[in-house]
C-alpha positions, 0 to 999 in steps of 0.5 A: 761205343768203344774202348779204343784210344790213340796213344799218339793223340794224347798230350804229353802233359796228361801222360806225365801224371802217374794217375792212369787206370784201364777201364772196361764196359760192364752191363747193369741190370735195368740200366740202358747204358753200360757202366765204365768200370776202372781197372788197376793195370797192375793187378787187373782188379777194380780201381778206385778214384780215391785209392792211389794204390790202384793207379799207375803211370801211362806206360803201364796202363797202355800196356795193360789196355793193349793186351786186354783190349780195353781203354785207358783213363786218368784219375782227377784229384785235388793234387792233379791240378786238372779239370775235365769238361764233359759234353755228352751228345744231346738232341736238346737245341738249347744244350747244343747251343751251350756246347757250341759256345764252350767248344768255340771258346776252348778251340779259340784258346788252343785248349786240348779237345778230344772225342768221347768213347761214343764218338758223339761227345767231347772232353776238354782238358785244362789246368785249374786249381779251384775245386768243383762244387757243383759239377752239373750246374751248367745245363748239359755240362759236367765239370770235374776236378777230383775223385773221378776217373775220366776216359781218355781217347786221344781221338780227334785230339787237338790243342794242349793242356793249358790253364783254363781261359778266362772266357771259359771260366766265366761260362763255367762259373756256376760249377765253381761257386762257393760251397754251401754249408754242409748238409742243410738242404730241407726235405720237400716231403716231411717224414715223421720223427724216428729214432736212430735205432728205429731208422736202422731197423726199418732201413734194414727191413726195407733194403735187406742185406744191401743196407747191412753191407753199406752199414758195415762198409762192405761196398766193393761187391756192389759198386765199382767206386765208393762215390756210387756206393756213398750215393746209394747209401745216402738215398737209403737213409734219406728215405726214412728221415727229413732231419739232415743232422740225423742223416749226417749222424747215421752216415758218420756212424756207418762203415761208409765214413771210414774212408772219408779221410781220403778227402785231403782237407776238412773243407773237402769232406764238408763239400762232399757230404753236402753234395752227397746229401743234396743229391740223396735228398732230391731223389728220396723226396721224389720217391717219397712223394710218389709213394705218398701220392700213390697211397692217397690215390689208393685210399681214394679208390678204396673210399669210392669202391666202398661207396659203390658197394653200398649203392649196389647193395641198396639196389639189389632188391626191388619191391613187388610194386616196382618190379611189376611196373617195369617194361616187359620184354617183347619178342619184336626182332621177329615177332613171337620168335626172336627178341631184341637183346636176346641170344638164340641158337640155330642148329642142325645136321650138315645139309639141313639148311642152317646157313641158308636159313640164317642168311635169309633171316639176315636179309629180312631184318636188314630190309624190314621184310617179314620172315616166315610170315612174321613182322621184323624190326629193321636194323643193320646185320652182321654175318660172322662167317668162320667157314664156307665163305665162298659158298656164302658169297654165292648164296648172297648173290642168289638172294640179291638176284631173286629179291632184287636188292644187292645193297642191304645193311648186311656186313660180313666178317669173313674170318674166324675169331676166338671170341673169348680171347679177341672180344675187343676185335668183335666189339670194334666190328660192332662200333664200325657198323654203328658208325657207318649206319648211325644206329647199332646193329640189330642182329649178329649171326655167328656161323659156326660156334666152333669157328668162334669158340675159345682158342684151345677150348673144349665145346664139351666143357661146361667151363669153356662153354660158359667162357664163350657165353660170357664173351657173347654177353659182354658184346650184348651188354655193349649193344643192349638191343643186339640179338645174337644168333649162334649157328651150331651143329647137332650131336652125333645123334640128331634127335638128342639135341645140339653138340657140346655142353648143355650150358649153351642151351641153358643160356639161350633165349631161343633154340631152333632146330633145322631138319631135312627129310628128303626134299622137305625142310623144316625148322622147329622152335625147340625152346622159347624162354619168353614165348611159345615152343614147338612152332613149326617153320617149314621152308624149301630151297629153290635153285637159282642160276647165277651164270656160267664158269670159264668152262661154260658150266652153270653156276648155281645156288639156292634161296629159302622160300617159305610158302610151300610147307617145306617142299620145293616149288615145281620145276619149270623151264629147261629143268622141267624139260630135263625131268620130263625127258628122263621120265620118258627114258626111264619108262622106256627102260621099264617097258624093255625090262619089265621092271623099274629100277633106279640102278638101270642106267640111262644112256647119255646119247639117248638123253641127247637125242630126246633133247634134239626132238624137243628143240628141233629149231635150235642148233645142235651145239646149243642144245647139247650145251643146254642139256648138259647144264640141266644135268649138272643142275639136277645132279646138284639137286641130288635128283640124279647121279652123273659122272660127267663126260659120256657116262650114263645117267642114274636116277636117285630116289628123290627124283620121284618127288619132283613136280614140274610145271 
């Protein structure tokens, strides 16, 4: 949009009129397009299309516009004998066809056509004495002859200002139809009768100072033209009365009627009031309809809410006989330990084996295999891993290798979420698994609580913890058979329970604590709402080799085993050979020094030499690679201390507890 104009393109027939104003754009709150505001080129104040004192000749308007970088426009009135046909740009194919027909008729007759300020629409200027009664009667077309200022650009201007051709007049005939009797439009929404005083009072309460300004005729600060002010005031009155006579009576009593004498004849006044009322009636009826419809909807919702409230109140209590006959919940997901639709917490200190145990549970439920010697209810599993994803991937590979299944119905969410704030995303995860497996998920592991807690929330706050538990409860309500297990950390003092607010322990159906004592692991059922407490679940972590990295170093992880009362299985293979060699070398140090000390280093070369003796038929490079891989494995098992390279080996206290085959 621009205010530029080309003076040379404007016909002399238009320049000859002393009805010129300048104009500028003005932004309006809540409106997508700015308003075009007419300006008196003599004073710089707002001009009015009904006040000749605010108009000037073309030379004055042009000089002002050039100086201030604004546009020029021409005011239409009954005396001007001019008609402007405004064709705005549109995407409607039907309206585009109407525009092409009008433009073709005007161009064929040689009428003056210019581009609008946007460069997308057109203005056609012709001579015509008949007053417009319905400016928008033709779809997509606006036709004006009075009480309107129109922008003039001279852009792409062609033709001359000539009498309107008959062919064009025929197309625009609906705009010049005989005027209807003044103020007779019937309201489509019948409003209750109201006195004039009561209407004024209600309108003043509804619209405040704005209504008072219109009532007293002080509209200049509210609108750039009185026509726009008349329109808003007319709608205000029509909002409170369906009686056209009452509307007319109040309009004529107001200060807005004081300038009706600007209409040159009584016929013009009647036409203006009729058009203004018709527009106001349509808009007010639409607004009143929406208000009435909204009120009916609200009443229906309140009635429904009351009925639901009454039904809820009737179902709050259950008689004893009905209560005891209902199905009793049984711990069936893992028989006697975890129930379907329950909430559990698995917690412990770092290194206690929580995540290993949780992943082992996932595998058992997903495949329907027993867990800790107890039957499971098979179903899809989701493991939400907010931390340690690379390590979790290695543990998954180890389980697949040891247990021989690499495609169970286990699905991983490998990033954290703020469960209370992003519950919809977690619900989408449940829906995706349900769609893929055609049954709802049976188990959701959240590892760890801190990674899925509310953003900015405090684990020690009972309020924030309840917010988290509430979000978990919403997920469980979506899948009634879903069991949610939350992996959590113990507090600073492990024997004082889990970290954070006790609200989590209070909400949980089952609480399991993981312990590690040397090479021994065990899980203990601390709390069971519907089952036995203090159940001991011993387990161990067996190391599994998964291959080598790019440097030839071994890649290892661990899997959970349940049948050794919490102690690791005896080592076998190369690992057992390495332990045997280190025990022999330590015994040599004891015999040499007379005492046994873990601080005494074992030279790496002595270790290599013993391996050569153990495997005389293997190539030296192969033996050296193997014995270094064994050292790495024993170091990861926290049995030895070795810094790599040619550094010596030191045995750790756990070394004495290792058994070999």
